[in-house]
GUKOL-563060 format. One record per residue: x, y, z of N, C-alpha, C in turn; residue number from 1; residue in three letters. Coordinates in steps of 0.05 Angstrom, whole numbers. Each point is the difference from the previous one (the first is absolute). Layout:
{node {X Y Z} {X Y Z} {X Y Z} NUM "ala"} ...
//
This chain:
{node {692 1089 1723} {27 3 12} {-2 10 28} 1 "met"} {node {16 -11 18} {0 9 28} {10 29 1} 2 "ser"} {node {-15 17 13} {8 28 1} {17 6 25} 3 "asp"} {node {7 -21 15} {17 4 23} {29 -8 -5} 4 "gly"} {node {8 4 -26} {27 -10 -8} {21 19 10} 5 "ser"} {node {16 -9 19} {21 17 11} {23 -19 9} 6 "arg"} {node {24 11 1} {22 -14 13} {16 20 16} 7 "asp"} {node {23 -8 10} {16 17 17} {12 23 -17} 8 "ala"} {node {-2 0 -26} {12 20 -17} {-20 22 -7} 9 "gly"} {node {-4 4 -26} {-16 23 -9} {-30 -8 -1} 10 "gln"} {node {-17 21 3} {-28 -4 -3} {-8 -4 -29} 11 "ala"} {node {-21 -15 -5} {-11 -3 -26} {-20 22 -5} 12 "ile"} {node {5 18 -19} {-19 22 -4} {-24 -10 -17} 13 "asp"} {node {-21 15 1} {-26 -8 -12} {3 -3 -30} 14 "ala"} {node {16 17 -13} {3 -2 -29} {13 -26 -8} 15 "ala"} {node {21 -8 15} {14 -25 -6} {-18 -24 5} 16 "leu"} {node {-15 1 22} {-18 -22 6} {-21 -4 -22} 17 "ala"} {node {-11 23 -9} {-20 -1 -21} {12 -10 -26} 18 "glu"} {node {24 10 -7} {13 -8 -25} {4 -30 0} 19 "arg"} {node {11 -11 22} {6 -28 1} {-26 -17 0} 20 "met"} {node {-20 10 13} {-25 -15 1} {-13 -2 -28} 21 "asp"} {node {1 22 -14} {-12 -1 -27} {17 -17 -19} 22 "met"} {node {26 3 2} {17 -15 -19} {-2 -30 6} 23 "thr"} {node {-1 -7 26} {-1 -29 7} {-28 -11 0} 24 "ala"} {node {-19 16 -8} {-28 -9 -2} {-10 -12 27} 25 "gln"} {node {8 14 22} {-8 -9 26} {14 -24 11} 26 "gly"} {node {21 -8 -13} {15 -25 8} {24 6 18} 27 "arg"} {node {6 25 5} {24 6 16} {-7 5 29} 28 "ala"} {node {17 -8 18} {-4 5 29} {27 2 13} 29 "ser"} {node {-1 8 26} {25 1 16} {21 19 -11} 30 "gly"} {node {-8 23 -10} {20 19 -11} {19 10 23} 31 "leu"} {node {26 0 -6} {19 11 19} {20 16 -16} 32 "arg"} {node {8 23 10} {20 17 -13} {22 6 19} 33 "leu"} {node {24 -7 -8} {24 4 17} {24 7 -17} 34 "arg"} {node {12 23 5} {24 8 -15} {-4 -1 -30} 35 "asp"} {node {-24 9 -8} {-6 1 -28} {-8 -27 -13} 36 "gly"} {node {-1 -21 16} {-7 -27 -11} {-28 -6 8} 37 "val"} {node {-17 -5 -19} {-28 -7 5} {-3 -30 -1} 38 "leu"} {node {-11 -12 21} {-5 -29 2} {-30 -4 1} 39 "ser"} {node {-9 -21 -13} {-29 -6 1} {-5 -29 -6} 40 "leu"} {node {-24 -9 8} {-8 -28 -6} {-21 2 -23} 41 "val"} {node {4 -16 -21} {-18 0 -23} {-14 -27 -2} 42 "leu"} {node {-26 0 3} {-16 -24 -3} {-4 -6 -29} 43 "asp"} {node {12 -22 -10} {-2 -7 -28} {-17 -25 -4} 44 "val"} {node {-17 -6 19} {-17 -23 -2} {-18 1 -25} 45 "gly"} {node {-2 -22 -15} {-16 -1 -24} {13 10 -25} 46 "gly"} {node {24 10 2} {14 10 -24} {20 -21 -10} 47 "leu"} {node {2 -2 -27} {21 -18 -11} {27 13 3} 48 "asp"} {node {22 -14 -5} {27 12 3} {4 25 -15} 49 "pro"} {node {-10 2 -25} {3 24 -16} {-15 23 13} 50 "ala"} {node {-24 -6 10} {-16 21 13} {13 10 26} 51 "gly"} {node {12 -19 15} {14 8 25} {23 18 -7} 52 "arg"} {node {16 -7 -19} {24 15 -7} {-8 28 -11} 53 "asp"} {node {-22 1 -16} {-8 26 -11} {-10 18 22} 54 "ala"} {node {-16 -11 19} {-10 17 22} {23 9 17} 55 "leu"} {node {19 -17 6} {23 8 17} {16 22 -13} 56 "ala"} {node {3 -2 -27} {15 20 -14} {-14 27 1} 57 "glu"} {node {-26 0 -4} {-16 25 2} {2 12 28} 58 "lys"} {node {-2 -16 20} {1 10 27} {28 11 6} 59 "val"} {node {20 -14 -9} {28 10 5} {4 27 -14} 60 "thr"} {node {-9 2 -24} {4 26 -15} {-16 22 13} 61 "gln"} {node {-25 -6 9} {-16 20 13} {14 10 26} 62 "ala"} {node {12 -18 14} {14 8 25} {24 17 -6} 63 "gly"} {node {16 -8 -20} {24 15 -7} {-6 28 -11} 64 "arg"} {node {-24 3 -12} {-8 26 -11} {-8 20 22} 65 "asp"} {node {-4 -10 24} {-8 17 22} {25 15 12} 66 "his"} {node {-2 25 5} {23 16 10} {11 -12 26} 67 "pro"} {node {26 -3 2} {13 -10 24} {4 -29 2} 68 "gly"} {node {-11 -16 -19} {3 -29 0} {21 -8 -20} 69 "ile"} {node {20 -15 10} {22 -9 -16} {-1 -29 -8} 70 "thr"} {node {-15 -16 15} {-2 -28 -6} {-27 -11 11} 71 "asp"} {node {-9 -22 -12} {-25 -12 8} {5 -30 4} 72 "val"} {node {-8 -11 23} {4 -28 6} {-28 -12 4} 73 "arg"} {node {-5 -21 -15} {-26 -13 0} {2 -29 9} 74 "ile"} {node {-17 -7 19} {-4 -28 8} {-27 -10 -11} 75 "ala"} {node {1 -19 -19} {-25 -9 -12} {-12 -22 17} 76 "met"} {node {-26 1 4} {-15 -21 13} {-24 -7 -16} 77 "thr"} {node {-12 -23 5} {-24 -9 -13} {-16 -17 19} 78 "ala"} {node {-26 3 -2} {-18 -16 18} {5 -30 -4} 79 "glu"} {node {2 -14 22} {3 -29 -1} {-16 -12 23} 80 "arg"} {node {-13 -23 -5} {-16 -12 20} {16 -16 20} 81 "ser"} {node {22 -10 -9} {17 -17 18} {21 16 14} 82 "ala"} {node {6 -9 25} {22 13 15} {26 -8 -13} 83 "ala"} {node {20 17 3} {26 -7 -13} {13 -25 14} 84 "pro"} {node {15 -14 -15} {17 -22 10} {22 12 16} 85 "val"} {node {6 -11 24} {20 11 17} {25 -17 0} 86 "ile"} {node {23 12 -4} {26 -13 3} {14 14 23} 87 "val"} {node {7 -14 21} {14 11 22} {30 -2 -4} 88 "ala"} {node {15 20 7} {29 0 -1} {9 1 29} 89 "val"} {node {13 -21 10} {7 -1 28} {29 -7 5} 90 "gly"} {node {9 2 25} {27 -8 7} {-1 -7 30} 91 "ser"} {node {20 -15 8} {1 -8 28} {11 22 18} 92 "gly"} {node {16 19 -12} {12 21 16} {2 25 -17} 93 "lys"} {node {5 23 13} {2 25 -14} {28 3 -12} 94 "gly"} {node {2 20 -18} {26 7 -11} {10 -18 -22} 95 "gly"} {node {-18 -16 -12} {8 -17 -22} {-8 10 -28} 96 "val"} {node {-11 25 0} {-7 12 -26} {-27 -9 -10} 97 "gly"} {node {-18 -8 18} {-26 -10 -8} {-17 21 -15} 98 "lys"} {node {-1 24 11} {-16 21 -12} {10 8 -27} 99 "ser"} {node {26 2 -4} {11 6 -26} {-7 -22 -20} 100 "thr"} {node {1 -25 9} {-7 -22 -17} {-30 1 -8} 101 "leu"} {node {-17 7 20} {-29 1 -4} {-7 21 -21} 102 "ala"} {node {12 24 3} {-6 21 -19} {9 -7 -28} 103 "val"} {node {24 -10 -3} {10 -6 -27} {-15 -24 -12} 104 "asn"} {node {-9 -19 17} {-16 -22 -10} {-26 11 -11} 105 "leu"} {node {-13 19 15} {-25 12 -10} {4 15 -26} 106 "ala"} {node {21 15 -2} {6 15 -25} {5 -19 -23} 107 "val"} {node {15 -21 5} {6 -19 -22} {-25 -15 -8} 108 "ala"} {node {-17 -7 19} {-25 -14 -7} {-18 18 -16} 109 "leu"} {node {-1 25 6} {-15 19 -16} {10 1 -29} 110 "lys"} {node {26 -1 -3} {11 1 -27} {-6 -26 -15} 111 "arg"} {node {-7 -21 14} {-8 -25 -12} {-30 0 -7} 112 "leu"} {node {-14 22 6} {-28 1 -8} {-19 -4 23} 113 "gly"} {node {10 -4 24} {-18 -4 23} {-10 28 10} 114 "lys"} {node {-25 1 9} {-10 24 12} {5 -1 30} 115 "arg"} {node {21 13 8} {12 -4 27} {-6 24 18} 116 "val"} {node {-6 -6 26} {-1 20 21} {19 -9 22} 117 "gly"} {node {5 18 19} {18 -7 22} {-12 10 27} 118 "met"} {node {4 -17 20} {-6 8 28} {25 -3 17} 119 "val"} {node {6 22 14} {23 -1 19} {-11 -8 27} 120 "asp"} {node {2 -26 6} {-12 -10 24} {20 2 24} 121 "ala"} {node {23 12 -4} {19 4 21} {-10 25 15} 122 "asp"} {node {-20 -4 17} {-14 22 14} {19 17 16} 123 "ile"} {node {20 -12 13} {18 15 18} {24 12 -14} 124 "tyr"} {node {7 -10 -23} {23 11 -15} {-5 2 -30} 125 "gly"} {node {-20 15 -8} {-6 2 -29} {22 13 -16} 126 "pro"} {node {7 -13 -23} {21 11 -17} {-8 3 -29} 127 "ser"} {node {-24 -10 -7} {-8 1 -28} {-4 28 -11} 128 "leu"} {node {-9 19 16} {-3 27 -11} {27 11 -10} 129 "pro"} {node {22 -6 14} {26 9 -10} {8 -16 -25} 130 "arg"} {node {-4 -26 0} {9 -17 -22} {-16 6 -26} 131 "leu"} {node {-25 10 3} {-16 7 -23} {-5 30 -3} 132 "leu"} {node {17 16 13} {0 29 -3} {-28 12 4} 133 "ala"} {node {-14 -9 21} {-27 11 5} {-2 12 28} 134 "ser"} {node {22 7 12} {0 12 26} {-15 27 0} 135 "glu"} {node {-14 5 21} {-15 25 2} {-28 -1 -11} 136 "gly"} {node {-7 -21 -14} {-27 -3 -11} {-18 -13 21} 137 "gln"} {node {-25 7 -1} {-20 -12 18} {-22 -12 -17} 138 "arg"} {node {-10 -24 7} {-22 -11 -16} {-26 14 5} 139 "pro"} {node {-16 2 -21} {-28 9 3} {-16 -23 9} 140 "glu"} {node {-25 5 7} {-19 -21 8} {-27 5 -13} 141 "ala"} {node {-12 -22 -8} {-28 1 -10} {-16 -18 19} 142 "glu"} {node {-18 12 15} {-13 -15 21} {20 -8 21} 143 "gly"} {node {0 -26 6} {19 -10 20} {25 -13 -12} 144 "lys"} {node {3 2 -27} {22 -13 -13} {20 20 -10} 145 "arg"} {node {26 -6 5} {21 16 -10} {4 -4 -30} 146 "leu"} {node {9 21 -13} {7 -1 -28} {31 -1 -2} 147 "ile"} {node {11 -21 -12} {29 -2 -1} {14 24 -12} 148 "pro"} {node {24 5 9} {16 23 -9} {14 -8 -26} 149 "val"} {node {-1 17 -20} {15 -6 -25} {29 8 2} 150 "pro"} {node {16 -8 -19} {29 7 0} {10 -2 -29} 151 "asn"} {node {25 7 -3} {11 1 -27} {1 -27 -14} 152 "ala"} {node {0 -22 15} {1 -26 -11} {-27 -11 -9} 153 "gln"} {node {-22 15 7} {-26 -8 -8} {-10 -24 17} 154 "gly"} {node {10 -3 24} {-8 -21 18} {-15 11 24} 155 "ile"} {node {-27 -2 1} {-15 10 23} {11 -13 26} 156 "pro"} {node {2 16 21} {12 -10 24} {-11 13 25} 157 "met"} {node {2 -13 23} {-8 11 25} {21 -8 21} 158 "leu"} {node {5 18 19} {19 -5 21} {-7 17 24} 159 "ser"} {node {7 -9 24} {-2 17 23} {17 25 -3} 160 "met"} {node {20 -2 -16} {17 24 -5} {-15 22 -14} 161 "gly"} {node {-23 -6 -12} {-17 21 -12} {-20 11 20} 162 "his"} {node {-3 -13 23} {-20 8 19} {12 13 25} 163 "leu"} {node {25 -8 7} {13 11 23} {17 24 -7} 164 "ala"} {node {6 17 19} {18 22 -5} {28 -10 -5} 165 "lys"} {node {16 14 -16} {27 -8 -6} {16 -3 26} 166 "pro"} {node {13 -23 3} {16 -5 24} {-15 -7 25} 167 "gly"} {node {-27 -2 -2} {-16 -7 24} {3 -29 7} 168 "gln"} {node {6 -5 25} {1 -28 10} {-28 -11 3} 169 "ala"} {node {-5 -24 -9} {-26 -13 2} {2 -22 22} 170 "ile"} {node {-11 5 23} {1 -18 22} {-27 -11 6} 171 "ala"} {node {-8 -20 -15} {-27 -12 2} {2 -29 10} 172 "trp"} {node {-20 -8 15} {-2 -29 7} {-11 -15 -24} 173 "arg"} {node {1 -26 1} {-8 -17 -22} {-26 6 -13} 174 "gly"} {node {-22 2 16} {-26 5 -13} {-2 26 -16} 175 "pro"} {node {14 21 9} {0 25 -15} {15 -3 -26} 176 "met"} {node {23 -14 1} {15 -5 -24} {-16 -17 -20} 177 "ala"} {node {-14 -20 11} {-17 -17 -17} {-22 16 -14} 178 "gly"} {node {-13 19 15} {-20 17 -12} {11 18 -21} 179 "asn"} {node {24 10 4} {13 17 -20} {6 -16 -25} 180 "ala"} {node {9 -24 3} {4 -17 -24} {-26 -5 -15} 181 "leu"} {node {-22 -4 15} {-26 -3 -13} {-8 24 -16} 182 "gly"} {node {5 24 9} {-6 24 -15} {16 1 -26} 183 "gln"} {node {25 -9 1} {16 1 -25} {-9 -21 -20} 184 "leu"} {node {-6 -24 9} {-7 -21 -19} {-29 2 -9} 185 "ile"} {node {-17 10 17} {-29 3 -8} {-5 26 -15} 186 "asp"} {node {21 12 -11} {-3 25 -14} {-13 -4 -27} 187 "ala"} {node {-3 21 -15} {-13 -1 -27} {21 -8 -20} 188 "asp"} {node {3 -26 -4} {21 -11 -18} {-12 -6 -28} 189 "trp"} {node {-19 16 -9} {-12 -4 -26} {22 -1 -22} 190 "arg"} {node {-2 -21 -17} {20 -2 -22} {25 -15 7} 191 "gly"} {node {4 -6 26} {24 -14 9} {-6 -30 1} 192 "thr"} {node {16 -16 -15} {-4 -29 1} {19 -14 18} 193 "glu"} {node {22 14 7} {21 -13 16} {10 20 20} 194 "leu"} {node {-1 -7 26} {8 18 21} {25 -11 13} 195 "leu"} {node {22 14 -2} {25 -8 13} {1 13 28} 196 "ile"} {node {1 -17 21} {-1 10 27} {27 -4 13} 197 "val"} {node {12 22 7} {27 0 13} {-5 -3 30} 198 "asp"} {node {5 -24 10} {-5 -6 28} {23 10 18} 199 "leu"} {node {-5 6 25} {22 6 18} {16 -26 5} 200 "pro"} {node {25 3 9} {16 -24 5} {-12 -16 23} 201 "pro"} {node {6 -26 0} {-9 -16 23} {-27 -13 -5} 202 "gly"} {node {-12 -10 22} {-26 -14 -1} {-17 9 22} 203 "thr"} {node {-7 26 0} {-16 11 23} {-29 5 -7} 204 "gly"} {node {-11 21 14} {-29 5 -2} {-9 7 -28} 205 "asp"} {node {16 17 -14} {-8 8 -27} {-2 -24 -19} 206 "val"} {node {20 -17 2} {0 -24 -17} {-24 -18 7} 207 "gln"} {node {-7 -3 25} {-23 -16 8} {-26 12 -11} 208 "leu"} {node {-2 26 2} {-24 14 -11} {-2 -5 -30} 209 "thr"} {node {22 2 -14} {0 -4 -28} {-10 -28 -7} 210 "met"} {node {11 -20 14} {-7 -28 -6} {-30 -5 6} 211 "ile"} {node {-9 11 22} {-27 -7 9} {-22 15 -16} 212 "gln"} {node {6 25 -8} {-20 15 -14} {3 1 -30} 213 "arg"} {node {24 -1 -10} {6 4 -28} {21 -21 -9} 214 "tyr"} {node {-9 -24 -2} {20 -21 -6} {13 4 -27} 215 "lys"} {node {27 3 0} {14 4 -25} {-1 -25 -18} 216 "pro"} {node {2 4 -26} {3 -22 -18} {27 -14 2} 217 "ala"} {node {20 16 8} {27 -11 3} {18 20 14} 218 "gly"} {node {24 -9 7} {19 17 14} {27 -3 -12} 219 "ala"} {node {14 23 -2} {28 0 -8} {17 7 25} 220 "val"} {node {20 -17 5} {17 4 24} {27 11 -9} 221 "ile"} {node {9 21 13} {25 13 -6} {20 -5 23} 222 "val"} {node {24 -7 -7} {21 -4 20} {27 8 -12} 223 "ser"} {node {18 6 18} {28 3 -8} {13 -28 3} 224 "thr"} {node {25 -4 -11} {11 -27 -1} {10 -11 26} 225 "pro"} {node {5 16 21} {13 -10 24} {-19 -16 17} 226 "gln"} {node {12 -18 16} {-16 -19 16} {-20 14 18} 227 "asp"} {node {8 22 13} {-17 13 19} {-26 9 -13} 228 "leu"} {node {1 11 -24} {-24 9 -14} {-16 -24 -9} 229 "ala"} {node {13 -22 -8} {-13 -23 -10} {-16 -15 22} 230 "leu"} {node {10 1 24} {-14 -12 23} {-27 14 3} 231 "ile"} {node {0 27 -1} {-25 14 3} {-18 -3 -25} 232 "asp"} {node {12 -2 -24} {-16 -4 -24} {-15 -27 2} 233 "ala"} {node {14 -20 11} {-13 -26 3} {-25 2 18} 234 "ala"} {node {2 17 21} {-23 4 18} {-23 13 -16} 235 "arg"} {node {6 19 -17} {-21 13 -16} {-13 -20 -18} 236 "ala"} {node {16 -17 -12} {-11 -21 -18} {-18 -19 16} 237 "ile"} {node {9 -7 24} {-17 -18 17} {-26 14 7} 238 "ser"} {node {0 26 5} {-24 14 6} {-20 -2 -23} 239 "phe"} {node {9 5 -25} {-18 -2 -23} {-9 -29 -5} 240 "phe"} {node {18 -18 5} {-8 -28 -3} {-23 -7 19} 241 "asp"} {node {3 8 25} {-21 -6 20} {-26 13 -7} 242 "gln"} {node {1 24 -13} {-24 14 -8} {-11 -10 -27} 243 "ala"} {node {14 -20 -12} {-8 -11 -26} {0 21 -22} 244 "lys"} {node {20 18 1} {5 19 -21} {24 -10 -16} 245 "val"} {node {-3 -5 -26} {23 -11 -15} {23 20 -1} 246 "pro"} {node {24 -10 3} {24 17 -3} {9 -2 -29} 247 "val"} {node {-2 22 -14} {7 0 -29} {30 -6 -3} 248 "ile"} {node {16 10 18} {29 -6 -2} {16 20 17} 249 "gly"} {node {26 -4 0} {18 17 15} {17 17 -18} 250 "met"} {node {7 23 10} {18 19 -14} {25 4 18} 251 "val"} {node {23 -1 -12} {25 6 15} {9 28 -7} 252 "glu"} {node {-2 17 20} {8 29 -4} {28 5 11} 253 "asn"} {node {12 22 -10} {27 7 8} {20 -22 -5} 254 "met"} {node {-4 -13 -23} {16 -24 -7} {23 8 -19} 255 "ala"} {node {23 6 12} {24 6 -15} {2 29 -6} 256 "gly"} {node {25 9 -1} {6 29 -5} {23 1 -19} 257 "tyr"} {node {-4 14 -22} {21 4 -20} {14 27 5} 258 "val"} {node {25 -1 5} {15 25 5} {0 17 -25} 259 "cys"} {node {-9 25 2} {-1 17 -24} {27 9 -10} 260 "pro"} {node {21 -5 16} {27 8 -8} {16 -22 -13} 261 "his"} {node {-1 -24 12} {17 -22 -11} {-17 -22 -12} 262 "cys"} {node {-26 0 5} {-17 -21 -11} {-1 -26 15} 263 "gly"} {node {15 -1 23} {0 -25 15} {-27 -4 14} 264 "glu"} {node {-9 -24 1} {-25 -7 13} {5 -10 28} 265 "val"} {node {-13 12 20} {2 -9 28} {-27 -6 10} 266 "ser"} {node {-1 -16 22} {-26 -8 12} {0 6 29} 267 "asp"} {node {-5 26 7} {0 7 29} {-20 -14 17} 268 "pro"} {node {-22 -9 -12} {-21 -14 15} {-1 -30 -7} 269 "phe"} {node {20 -9 -13} {0 -28 -9} {-13 -2 -28} 270 "gly"} {node {-2 -25 -9} {-11 -4 -27} {-15 -26 -2} 271 "ser"} {node {-23 0 -12} {-15 -24 -6} {-16 -11 23} 272 "gly"} {node {-1 13 23} {-13 -10 24} {-30 -3 -5} 273 "gly"} {node {-13 20 -12} {-29 -1 -4} {-7 -21 -21} 274 "ala"} {node {16 -2 -20} {-5 -21 -20} {2 -28 12} 275 "glu"} {node {20 -4 16} {3 -26 13} {-23 -6 20} 276 "ala"} {node {-8 21 14} {-23 -3 19} {-25 -7 -15} 277 "glu"} {node {-5 14 -22} {-24 -5 -16} {0 -29 -10} 278 "ala"} {node {23 -10 -10} {2 -27 -9} {-6 -20 22} 279 "ala"} {node {12 6 24} {-4 -18 23} {-29 -1 9} 280 "ala"} {node {-15 22 -4} {-28 1 8} {-20 -7 -22} 281 "met"} {node {11 -6 -23} {-17 -7 -23} {-14 24 -12} 282 "gly"} {node {12 23 2} {-12 25 -11} {14 9 -25} 283 "leu"} {node {-14 16 -15} {13 12 -24} {19 22 8} 284 "ala"} {node {22 2 -14} {19 22 4} {-6 20 -22} 285 "phe"} {node {-9 25 7} {-9 19 -20} {23 17 -11} 286 "leu"} {node {23 1 14} {22 16 -11} {15 14 22} 287 "gly"} {node {22 12 -8} {17 15 19} {4 29 -11} 288 "arg"} {node {3 18 20} {4 28 -7} {26 9 13} 289 "val"} {node {19 9 -15} {26 7 12} {0 27 14} 290 "pro"} {node {19 5 17} {5 26 11} {9 19 -22} 291 "leu"} {node {-12 24 -1} {7 18 -22} {-6 29 10} 292 "asp"} {node {20 17 -1} {-4 28 10} {-21 14 -18} 293 "ile"} {node {-2 -8 -25} {-20 13 -18} {-28 -7 9} 294 "ala"} {node {-4 -24 11} {-27 -8 10} {-6 17 25} 295 "leu"} {node {19 4 17} {-5 15 25} {-7 29 -8} 296 "arg"} {node {15 12 -18} {-5 28 -8} {-27 3 -13} 297 "arg"} {node {-7 -18 -19} {-26 1 -13} {-23 -3 19} 298 "ala"} {node {3 -18 20} {-21 -4 20} {-4 25 17} 299 "ser"} {node {22 12 8} {-3 25 16} {-13 22 -16} 300 "asp"} {node {3 0 -26} {-12 20 -17} {-28 -6 -9} 301 "glu"} {node {-10 -23 8} {-27 -8 -8} {-2 -8 -29} 302 "gly"} {node {22 -11 -11} {0 -9 -28} {7 -29 -2} 303 "gln"} {node {-19 -18 2} {6 -29 1} {14 -9 -26} 304 "pro"} {node {23 -13 3} {15 -9 -24} {-15 -18 -18} 305 "pro"} {node {-20 -15 10} {-16 -18 -16} {-16 15 -22} 306 "ala"} {node {-3 27 4} {-14 15 -20} {16 5 -25} 307 "ala"} {node {26 -4 1} {17 4 -23} {10 -26 -12} 308 "gly"} {node {19 3 -18} {10 -24 -14} {30 -4 5} 309 "asp"} {node {11 14 20} {29 -3 5} {5 -26 17} 310 "asp"} {node {25 -8 3} {6 -25 14} {-9 0 29} 311 "pro"} {node {-2 23 13} {-7 0 28} {-29 -11 4} 312 "val"} {node {-17 5 -19} {-27 -9 2} {-5 -29 -10} 313 "gly"} {node {20 -11 -13} {-3 -27 -12} {-8 -21 20} 314 "ala"} {node {13 -2 23} {-8 -22 19} {-30 2 8} 315 "pro"} {node {-10 24 4} {-28 4 8} {-19 -9 -23} 316 "phe"} {node {8 6 -24} {-17 -8 -23} {-1 -30 -2} 317 "arg"} {node {23 -13 5} {0 -30 -2} {-17 -12 22} 318 "ala"} {node {2 11 24} {-16 -10 23} {-30 4 -6} 319 "ile"} {node {-7 23 -11} {-28 6 -6} {-11 -19 -21} 320 "ala"} {node {16 -8 -19} {-9 -19 -20} {-6 -27 12} 321 "glu"} {node {16 -8 20} {-6 -26 14} {-25 2 17} 322 "arg"} {node {-4 23 13} {-24 3 16} {-24 1 -18} 323 "val"} {node {1 14 -22} {-22 2 -19} {-7 -28 -11} 324 "ala"} {node {20 -15 -6} {-4 -28 -10} {-15 -16 21} 325 "his"} {node {8 2 25} {-13 -14 22} {-29 8 3} 326 "trp"} {node {-5 26 -1} {-28 10 2} {-17 -9 -23} 327 "leu"} {node {11 1 -24} {-15 -9 -24} {-6 -30 2} 328 "asp"} {node {19 -15 10} {-5 -29 3} {-21 -6 21} 329 "ala"} {node {-1 16 22} {-21 -4 20} {-27 7 -12} 330 "gln"} {node {-1 20 -17} {-25 8 -12} {-11 -20 -20} 331 "arg"} {node {18 -11 -16} {-8 -18 -22} {1 -29 8} 332 "thr"} {node {14 -6 22} {3 -28 7} {22 -14 -15} 333 "gly"} {node {17 16 -15} {22 -12 -15} {22 -8 19} 334 "ala"} {node {16 -20 -7} {22 -8 17} {22 21 2} 335 "pro"} {node {13 3 22} {22 19 4} {26 -14 -6} 336 "ile"} {node {14 9 -20} {25 -13 -7} {21 19 -9} 337 "gly"} 
//
């Protein structure tokens, strides 16, 4: 176990470190303690599902038995020889809800059985730490590789938001941003088979670095229904086409608003624009996500609706099923229908 396990919260005392090391049989690393919540990475390589669950239960109980700890959060990893498959989530412009879609897509894919990790590639405006309630945590490092930060959803993740000071402006030229992206993607993603990368809006240096160094298996494009957003979404699609990265499909976000008082449906951003654009470009339409105050509140609280079974999370679960089907078809060579 790494003995340099610290975060911006409480120090890890020697007794706790020893207890967790013995209980986890040397498989635990990256211990962090904040507000009574102990987070750690558990290497479950070589264990069958029953063995993984049993070890995680023992580690959880050992942590909760330690004075001052109220909860234990575990991110399971396992040694894998292959790099994770990358799915990029992009948009032509900002403000279309791309990061919210990316987080909920990752959570929903995990619920479908995928071993998912996340990279917040929006170097200048990282938002995933808030969306996954991991603000204030800093990643550990083993050698030159970062160890992803765990969270309550069990999705290992990395973001510049974990490395920069809160509220700090990041004013880097393209090469520096590209190098930062490399640190995030070249991290220790053991046990992760699918990496969801939340790209910054547009088609700039970070996107070019991603395409050149870490070619994604596919891309999901997010747009709102109005023409102005669709024009920029078409540019993003053209970018991926030129780079020979398949576009899995389009998502129409902020599509319709149901008044909580009278039940009337209105379309402040229009309706059906992304679906029509997808059809015109010969792309799959993955689904639409309506405007909902419950989604905004849950996102601000770091509780992705896709983690639950209520109606707010249903659109994300449906989109994730279509993305998973596409990925499975690419892996097996089966037709997509």
